[in-house]
Chimera marker file (.cmm) of the C-alpha trace (Angstrom):
<marker_set name="trace">
<marker id="1" x="0.000" y="0.000" z="0.000" r="1" g="1" b="0" radius="0.5"/>
<marker id="2" x="1.000" y="3.590" z="-0.527" r="1" g="1" b="0" radius="0.5"/>
<marker id="3" x="0.605" y="6.691" z="1.610" r="1" g="1" b="0" radius="0.5"/>
<marker id="4" x="-1.161" y="9.764" z="0.271" r="1" g="1" b="0" radius="0.5"/>
<marker id="5" x="-1.660" y="13.190" z="1.837" r="1" g="1" b="0" radius="0.5"/>
<marker id="6" x="-4.770" y="15.265" z="1.196" r="1" g="1" b="0" radius="0.5"/>
<marker id="7" x="-3.800" y="18.864" z="0.490" r="1" g="1" b="0" radius="0.5"/>
<marker id="8" x="-6.231" y="21.717" z="1.134" r="1" g="1" b="0" radius="0.5"/>
<marker id="9" x="-4.965" y="25.252" z="0.540" r="1" g="1" b="0" radius="0.5"/>
<marker id="10" x="-1.392" y="23.993" z="0.713" r="1" g="1" b="0" radius="0.5"/>
<marker id="11" x="-1.875" y="22.264" z="4.089" r="1" g="1" b="0" radius="0.5"/>
<marker id="12" x="-1.982" y="18.517" z="4.751" r="1" g="1" b="0" radius="0.5"/>
<marker id="13" x="-5.337" y="17.700" z="6.340" r="1" g="1" b="0" radius="0.5"/>
<marker id="14" x="-5.020" y="13.912" z="6.455" r="1" g="1" b="0" radius="0.5"/>
<marker id="15" x="-2.775" y="11.047" z="5.422" r="1" g="1" b="0" radius="0.5"/>
<marker id="16" x="-4.174" y="7.711" z="4.304" r="1" g="1" b="0" radius="0.5"/>
<marker id="17" x="-2.712" y="4.325" z="3.466" r="1" g="1" b="0" radius="0.5"/>
<marker id="18" x="-4.416" y="3.835" z="0.126" r="1" g="1" b="0" radius="0.5"/>
<marker id="19" x="-3.711" y="2.964" z="-3.487" r="1" g="1" b="0" radius="0.5"/>
<marker id="20" x="-3.659" y="5.422" z="-6.369" r="1" g="1" b="0" radius="0.5"/>
<marker id="21" x="-6.442" y="3.466" z="-8.118" r="1" g="1" b="0" radius="0.5"/>
<marker id="22" x="-8.783" y="4.079" z="-5.171" r="1" g="1" b="0" radius="0.5"/>
<marker id="23" x="-7.956" y="7.796" z="-5.044" r="1" g="1" b="0" radius="0.5"/>
<marker id="24" x="-8.625" y="8.010" z="-8.777" r="1" g="1" b="0" radius="0.5"/>
<marker id="25" x="-12.226" y="6.831" z="-8.229" r="1" g="1" b="0" radius="0.5"/>
<marker id="26" x="-13.058" y="10.151" z="-6.548" r="1" g="1" b="0" radius="0.5"/>
<marker id="27" x="-14.514" y="8.441" z="-3.471" r="1" g="1" b="0" radius="0.5"/>
<marker id="28" x="-12.130" y="10.488" z="-1.306" r="1" g="1" b="0" radius="0.5"/>
<marker id="29" x="-12.673" y="13.800" z="-3.067" r="1" g="1" b="0" radius="0.5"/>
<marker id="30" x="-10.846" y="15.356" z="-5.965" r="1" g="1" b="0" radius="0.5"/>
<marker id="31" x="-7.971" y="13.024" z="-6.900" r="1" g="1" b="0" radius="0.5"/>
<marker id="32" x="-5.778" y="16.041" z="-7.697" r="1" g="1" b="0" radius="0.5"/>
<marker id="33" x="-5.893" y="17.064" z="-4.024" r="1" g="1" b="0" radius="0.5"/>
<marker id="34" x="-3.944" y="13.928" z="-3.023" r="1" g="1" b="0" radius="0.5"/>
<marker id="35" x="-0.139" y="13.771" z="-3.139" r="1" g="1" b="0" radius="0.5"/>
<marker id="36" x="1.893" y="10.630" z="-2.494" r="1" g="1" b="0" radius="0.5"/>
<marker id="37" x="4.227" y="10.630" z="0.507" r="1" g="1" b="0" radius="0.5"/>
<marker id="38" x="6.798" y="8.118" z="1.714" r="1" g="1" b="0" radius="0.5"/>
<marker id="39" x="6.752" y="6.762" z="5.265" r="1" g="1" b="0" radius="0.5"/>
<marker id="40" x="10.488" y="6.086" z="4.925" r="1" g="1" b="0" radius="0.5"/>
<marker id="41" x="11.526" y="9.615" z="3.906" r="1" g="1" b="0" radius="0.5"/>
<marker id="42" x="12.875" y="12.083" z="6.466" r="1" g="1" b="0" radius="0.5"/>
<marker id="43" x="15.003" y="15.176" z="5.840" r="1" g="1" b="0" radius="0.5"/>
<marker id="44" x="15.494" y="14.249" z="2.203" r="1" g="1" b="0" radius="0.5"/>
<marker id="45" x="16.842" y="10.778" z="3.011" r="1" g="1" b="0" radius="0.5"/>
<marker id="46" x="15.192" y="7.401" z="2.576" r="1" g="1" b="0" radius="0.5"/>
<marker id="47" x="15.851" y="5.446" z="5.756" r="1" g="1" b="0" radius="0.5"/>
<marker id="48" x="16.081" y="2.139" z="3.897" r="1" g="1" b="0" radius="0.5"/>
<marker id="49" x="18.407" y="3.446" z="1.208" r="1" g="1" b="0" radius="0.5"/>
<marker id="50" x="15.730" y="3.884" z="-1.440" r="1" g="1" b="0" radius="0.5"/>
<marker id="51" x="14.817" y="7.022" z="-3.349" r="1" g="1" b="0" radius="0.5"/>
<marker id="52" x="13.493" y="9.758" z="-1.032" r="1" g="1" b="0" radius="0.5"/>
<marker id="53" x="10.095" y="11.244" z="-1.894" r="1" g="1" b="0" radius="0.5"/>
<marker id="54" x="9.174" y="14.888" z="-1.204" r="1" g="1" b="0" radius="0.5"/>
<marker id="55" x="11.790" y="15.490" z="1.525" r="1" g="1" b="0" radius="0.5"/>
<marker id="56" x="9.623" y="14.370" z="4.497" r="1" g="1" b="0" radius="0.5"/>
<marker id="57" x="6.778" y="12.015" z="5.299" r="1" g="1" b="0" radius="0.5"/>
<marker id="58" x="3.648" y="14.158" z="5.432" r="1" g="1" b="0" radius="0.5"/>
<marker id="59" x="1.676" y="14.747" z="8.603" r="1" g="1" b="0" radius="0.5"/>
<marker id="60" x="-1.496" y="16.649" z="9.383" r="1" g="1" b="0" radius="0.5"/>
<marker id="61" x="-0.636" y="20.338" z="9.612" r="1" g="1" b="0" radius="0.5"/>
<marker id="62" x="2.399" y="20.063" z="7.336" r="1" g="1" b="0" radius="0.5"/>
<marker id="63" x="2.675" y="22.349" z="4.330" r="1" g="1" b="0" radius="0.5"/>
<marker id="64" x="2.975" y="20.940" z="0.851" r="1" g="1" b="0" radius="0.5"/>
<marker id="65" x="5.218" y="23.232" z="-1.197" r="1" g="1" b="0" radius="0.5"/>
<marker id="66" x="4.550" y="22.393" z="-4.836" r="1" g="1" b="0" radius="0.5"/>
<marker id="67" x="7.497" y="24.484" z="-6.058" r="1" g="1" b="0" radius="0.5"/>
<marker id="68" x="9.943" y="22.498" z="-3.889" r="1" g="1" b="0" radius="0.5"/>
<marker id="69" x="7.784" y="19.370" z="-4.270" r="1" g="1" b="0" radius="0.5"/>
<marker id="70" x="8.260" y="18.888" z="-0.542" r="1" g="1" b="0" radius="0.5"/>
<marker id="71" x="6.347" y="18.366" z="2.674" r="1" g="1" b="0" radius="0.5"/>
<marker id="72" x="7.451" y="20.838" z="5.353" r="1" g="1" b="0" radius="0.5"/>
<marker id="73" x="6.571" y="20.395" z="9.042" r="1" g="1" b="0" radius="0.5"/>
<marker id="74" x="5.027" y="23.275" z="10.992" r="1" g="1" b="0" radius="0.5"/>
<marker id="75" x="7.535" y="25.902" z="12.076" r="1" g="1" b="0" radius="0.5"/>
<marker id="76" x="8.216" y="25.273" z="15.785" r="1" g="1" b="0" radius="0.5"/>
<marker id="77" x="9.511" y="28.762" z="16.643" r="1" g="1" b="0" radius="0.5"/>
<marker id="78" x="9.525" y="32.109" z="14.797" r="1" g="1" b="0" radius="0.5"/>
<marker id="79" x="13.342" y="32.311" z="14.880" r="1" g="1" b="0" radius="0.5"/>
<marker id="80" x="13.962" y="28.918" z="13.266" r="1" g="1" b="0" radius="0.5"/>
<marker id="81" x="15.158" y="28.783" z="9.659" r="1" g="1" b="0" radius="0.5"/>
<marker id="82" x="14.131" y="26.413" z="6.885" r="1" g="1" b="0" radius="0.5"/>
<marker id="83" x="16.941" y="24.184" z="5.666" r="1" g="1" b="0" radius="0.5"/>
<marker id="84" x="16.400" y="24.092" z="1.899" r="1" g="1" b="0" radius="0.5"/>
<marker id="85" x="18.136" y="20.723" z="1.533" r="1" g="1" b="0" radius="0.5"/>
<marker id="86" x="16.090" y="18.862" z="4.156" r="1" g="1" b="0" radius="0.5"/>
<marker id="87" x="12.952" y="21.061" z="4.257" r="1" g="1" b="0" radius="0.5"/>
<marker id="88" x="13.097" y="20.896" z="8.056" r="1" g="1" b="0" radius="0.5"/>
<marker id="89" x="13.316" y="23.794" z="10.486" r="1" g="1" b="0" radius="0.5"/>
<marker id="90" x="16.597" y="24.437" z="12.286" r="1" g="1" b="0" radius="0.5"/>
<marker id="91" x="17.396" y="26.667" z="15.240" r="1" g="1" b="0" radius="0.5"/>
<marker id="92" x="19.615" y="29.697" z="14.667" r="1" g="1" b="0" radius="0.5"/>
<marker id="93" x="21.956" y="28.219" z="17.321" r="1" g="1" b="0" radius="0.5"/>
<marker id="94" x="22.905" y="24.513" z="17.075" r="1" g="1" b="0" radius="0.5"/>
<marker id="95" x="21.811" y="22.290" z="19.941" r="1" g="1" b="0" radius="0.5"/>
<marker id="96" x="24.495" y="21.446" z="22.535" r="1" g="1" b="0" radius="0.5"/>
<marker id="97" x="26.382" y="18.192" z="22.035" r="1" g="1" b="0" radius="0.5"/>
<marker id="98" x="26.224" y="17.342" z="25.735" r="1" g="1" b="0" radius="0.5"/>
<marker id="99" x="24.103" y="14.461" z="26.947" r="1" g="1" b="0" radius="0.5"/>
<marker id="100" x="21.538" y="16.491" z="28.829" r="1" g="1" b="0" radius="0.5"/>
<marker id="101" x="17.962" y="17.636" z="28.401" r="1" g="1" b="0" radius="0.5"/>
<marker id="102" x="18.034" y="20.980" z="26.652" r="1" g="1" b="0" radius="0.5"/>
<marker id="103" x="15.054" y="22.827" z="25.279" r="1" g="1" b="0" radius="0.5"/>
<marker id="104" x="14.777" y="25.802" z="22.990" r="1" g="1" b="0" radius="0.5"/>
<marker id="105" x="13.950" y="29.128" z="24.668" r="1" g="1" b="0" radius="0.5"/>
<marker id="106" x="12.550" y="31.530" z="22.095" r="1" g="1" b="0" radius="0.5"/>
<marker id="107" x="12.830" y="34.526" z="24.442" r="1" g="1" b="0" radius="0.5"/>
<marker id="108" x="16.614" y="34.261" z="24.641" r="1" g="1" b="0" radius="0.5"/>
<marker id="109" x="16.898" y="32.431" z="21.306" r="1" g="1" b="0" radius="0.5"/>
<marker id="110" x="19.158" y="29.788" z="22.716" r="1" g="1" b="0" radius="0.5"/>
<marker id="111" x="19.151" y="26.338" z="24.291" r="1" g="1" b="0" radius="0.5"/>
<marker id="112" x="18.629" y="26.149" z="28.044" r="1" g="1" b="0" radius="0.5"/>
<marker id="113" x="19.084" y="23.221" z="30.361" r="1" g="1" b="0" radius="0.5"/>
<marker id="114" x="15.769" y="21.693" z="31.411" r="1" g="1" b="0" radius="0.5"/>
<marker id="115" x="15.924" y="21.543" z="35.205" r="1" g="1" b="0" radius="0.5"/>
<marker id="116" x="12.371" y="20.306" z="35.849" r="1" g="1" b="0" radius="0.5"/>
<marker id="117" x="13.301" y="16.626" z="36.134" r="1" g="1" b="0" radius="0.5"/>
<link id1="1" id2="2" r="1" g="1" b="0" radius="0.2"/>
<link id1="2" id2="3" r="1" g="1" b="0" radius="0.2"/>
<link id1="3" id2="4" r="1" g="1" b="0" radius="0.2"/>
<link id1="4" id2="5" r="1" g="1" b="0" radius="0.2"/>
<link id1="5" id2="6" r="1" g="1" b="0" radius="0.2"/>
<link id1="6" id2="7" r="1" g="1" b="0" radius="0.2"/>
<link id1="7" id2="8" r="1" g="1" b="0" radius="0.2"/>
<link id1="8" id2="9" r="1" g="1" b="0" radius="0.2"/>
<link id1="9" id2="10" r="1" g="1" b="0" radius="0.2"/>
<link id1="10" id2="11" r="1" g="1" b="0" radius="0.2"/>
<link id1="11" id2="12" r="1" g="1" b="0" radius="0.2"/>
<link id1="12" id2="13" r="1" g="1" b="0" radius="0.2"/>
<link id1="13" id2="14" r="1" g="1" b="0" radius="0.2"/>
<link id1="14" id2="15" r="1" g="1" b="0" radius="0.2"/>
<link id1="15" id2="16" r="1" g="1" b="0" radius="0.2"/>
<link id1="16" id2="17" r="1" g="1" b="0" radius="0.2"/>
<link id1="17" id2="18" r="1" g="1" b="0" radius="0.2"/>
<link id1="18" id2="19" r="1" g="1" b="0" radius="0.2"/>
<link id1="19" id2="20" r="1" g="1" b="0" radius="0.2"/>
<link id1="20" id2="21" r="1" g="1" b="0" radius="0.2"/>
<link id1="21" id2="22" r="1" g="1" b="0" radius="0.2"/>
<link id1="22" id2="23" r="1" g="1" b="0" radius="0.2"/>
<link id1="23" id2="24" r="1" g="1" b="0" radius="0.2"/>
<link id1="24" id2="25" r="1" g="1" b="0" radius="0.2"/>
<link id1="25" id2="26" r="1" g="1" b="0" radius="0.2"/>
<link id1="26" id2="27" r="1" g="1" b="0" radius="0.2"/>
<link id1="27" id2="28" r="1" g="1" b="0" radius="0.2"/>
<link id1="28" id2="29" r="1" g="1" b="0" radius="0.2"/>
<link id1="29" id2="30" r="1" g="1" b="0" radius="0.2"/>
<link id1="30" id2="31" r="1" g="1" b="0" radius="0.2"/>
<link id1="31" id2="32" r="1" g="1" b="0" radius="0.2"/>
<link id1="32" id2="33" r="1" g="1" b="0" radius="0.2"/>
<link id1="33" id2="34" r="1" g="1" b="0" radius="0.2"/>
<link id1="34" id2="35" r="1" g="1" b="0" radius="0.2"/>
<link id1="35" id2="36" r="1" g="1" b="0" radius="0.2"/>
<link id1="36" id2="37" r="1" g="1" b="0" radius="0.2"/>
<link id1="37" id2="38" r="1" g="1" b="0" radius="0.2"/>
<link id1="38" id2="39" r="1" g="1" b="0" radius="0.2"/>
<link id1="39" id2="40" r="1" g="1" b="0" radius="0.2"/>
<link id1="40" id2="41" r="1" g="1" b="0" radius="0.2"/>
<link id1="41" id2="42" r="1" g="1" b="0" radius="0.2"/>
<link id1="42" id2="43" r="1" g="1" b="0" radius="0.2"/>
<link id1="43" id2="44" r="1" g="1" b="0" radius="0.2"/>
<link id1="44" id2="45" r="1" g="1" b="0" radius="0.2"/>
<link id1="45" id2="46" r="1" g="1" b="0" radius="0.2"/>
<link id1="46" id2="47" r="1" g="1" b="0" radius="0.2"/>
<link id1="47" id2="48" r="1" g="1" b="0" radius="0.2"/>
<link id1="48" id2="49" r="1" g="1" b="0" radius="0.2"/>
<link id1="49" id2="50" r="1" g="1" b="0" radius="0.2"/>
<link id1="50" id2="51" r="1" g="1" b="0" radius="0.2"/>
<link id1="51" id2="52" r="1" g="1" b="0" radius="0.2"/>
<link id1="52" id2="53" r="1" g="1" b="0" radius="0.2"/>
<link id1="53" id2="54" r="1" g="1" b="0" radius="0.2"/>
<link id1="54" id2="55" r="1" g="1" b="0" radius="0.2"/>
<link id1="55" id2="56" r="1" g="1" b="0" radius="0.2"/>
<link id1="56" id2="57" r="1" g="1" b="0" radius="0.2"/>
<link id1="57" id2="58" r="1" g="1" b="0" radius="0.2"/>
<link id1="58" id2="59" r="1" g="1" b="0" radius="0.2"/>
<link id1="59" id2="60" r="1" g="1" b="0" radius="0.2"/>
<link id1="60" id2="61" r="1" g="1" b="0" radius="0.2"/>
<link id1="61" id2="62" r="1" g="1" b="0" radius="0.2"/>
<link id1="62" id2="63" r="1" g="1" b="0" radius="0.2"/>
<link id1="63" id2="64" r="1" g="1" b="0" radius="0.2"/>
<link id1="64" id2="65" r="1" g="1" b="0" radius="0.2"/>
<link id1="65" id2="66" r="1" g="1" b="0" radius="0.2"/>
<link id1="66" id2="67" r="1" g="1" b="0" radius="0.2"/>
<link id1="67" id2="68" r="1" g="1" b="0" radius="0.2"/>
<link id1="68" id2="69" r="1" g="1" b="0" radius="0.2"/>
<link id1="69" id2="70" r="1" g="1" b="0" radius="0.2"/>
<link id1="70" id2="71" r="1" g="1" b="0" radius="0.2"/>
<link id1="71" id2="72" r="1" g="1" b="0" radius="0.2"/>
<link id1="72" id2="73" r="1" g="1" b="0" radius="0.2"/>
<link id1="73" id2="74" r="1" g="1" b="0" radius="0.2"/>
<link id1="74" id2="75" r="1" g="1" b="0" radius="0.2"/>
<link id1="75" id2="76" r="1" g="1" b="0" radius="0.2"/>
<link id1="76" id2="77" r="1" g="1" b="0" radius="0.2"/>
<link id1="77" id2="78" r="1" g="1" b="0" radius="0.2"/>
<link id1="78" id2="79" r="1" g="1" b="0" radius="0.2"/>
<link id1="79" id2="80" r="1" g="1" b="0" radius="0.2"/>
<link id1="80" id2="81" r="1" g="1" b="0" radius="0.2"/>
<link id1="81" id2="82" r="1" g="1" b="0" radius="0.2"/>
<link id1="82" id2="83" r="1" g="1" b="0" radius="0.2"/>
<link id1="83" id2="84" r="1" g="1" b="0" radius="0.2"/>
<link id1="84" id2="85" r="1" g="1" b="0" radius="0.2"/>
<link id1="85" id2="86" r="1" g="1" b="0" radius="0.2"/>
<link id1="86" id2="87" r="1" g="1" b="0" radius="0.2"/>
<link id1="87" id2="88" r="1" g="1" b="0" radius="0.2"/>
<link id1="88" id2="89" r="1" g="1" b="0" radius="0.2"/>
<link id1="89" id2="90" r="1" g="1" b="0" radius="0.2"/>
<link id1="90" id2="91" r="1" g="1" b="0" radius="0.2"/>
<link id1="91" id2="92" r="1" g="1" b="0" radius="0.2"/>
<link id1="92" id2="93" r="1" g="1" b="0" radius="0.2"/>
<link id1="93" id2="94" r="1" g="1" b="0" radius="0.2"/>
<link id1="94" id2="95" r="1" g="1" b="0" radius="0.2"/>
<link id1="95" id2="96" r="1" g="1" b="0" radius="0.2"/>
<link id1="96" id2="97" r="1" g="1" b="0" radius="0.2"/>
<link id1="97" id2="98" r="1" g="1" b="0" radius="0.2"/>
<link id1="98" id2="99" r="1" g="1" b="0" radius="0.2"/>
<link id1="99" id2="100" r="1" g="1" b="0" radius="0.2"/>
<link id1="100" id2="101" r="1" g="1" b="0" radius="0.2"/>
<link id1="101" id2="102" r="1" g="1" b="0" radius="0.2"/>
<link id1="102" id2="103" r="1" g="1" b="0" radius="0.2"/>
<link id1="103" id2="104" r="1" g="1" b="0" radius="0.2"/>
<link id1="104" id2="105" r="1" g="1" b="0" radius="0.2"/>
<link id1="105" id2="106" r="1" g="1" b="0" radius="0.2"/>
<link id1="106" id2="107" r="1" g="1" b="0" radius="0.2"/>
<link id1="107" id2="108" r="1" g="1" b="0" radius="0.2"/>
<link id1="108" id2="109" r="1" g="1" b="0" radius="0.2"/>
<link id1="109" id2="110" r="1" g="1" b="0" radius="0.2"/>
<link id1="110" id2="111" r="1" g="1" b="0" radius="0.2"/>
<link id1="111" id2="112" r="1" g="1" b="0" radius="0.2"/>
<link id1="112" id2="113" r="1" g="1" b="0" radius="0.2"/>
<link id1="113" id2="114" r="1" g="1" b="0" radius="0.2"/>
<link id1="114" id2="115" r="1" g="1" b="0" radius="0.2"/>
<link id1="115" id2="116" r="1" g="1" b="0" radius="0.2"/>
<link id1="116" id2="117" r="1" g="1" b="0" radius="0.2"/>
</marker_set>
């Protein structure tokens, strides 16, 4: 089976495991509103070594950019920047390499140690 994302106004509203033939029947709405996505694609890489499809596996709330032919996750913070190669959002400051629980703080636009454990 294949995975298809329903696109409405550029936004993914649902993802189904379904075949192209079934979509083409129109039972799930306009067939042109469905775009195939790959469960094994993340950040432009196919996790099993195959050919990546549309940069990322689609999820509800993702954007489908038809110019890039890519699914882009929601932007987590206003300061984060889209990586054009992976179509994922990246912080303006790389995450620390330490083995600790850091979280992004948008107010200071940096990583802070999570001390609530």
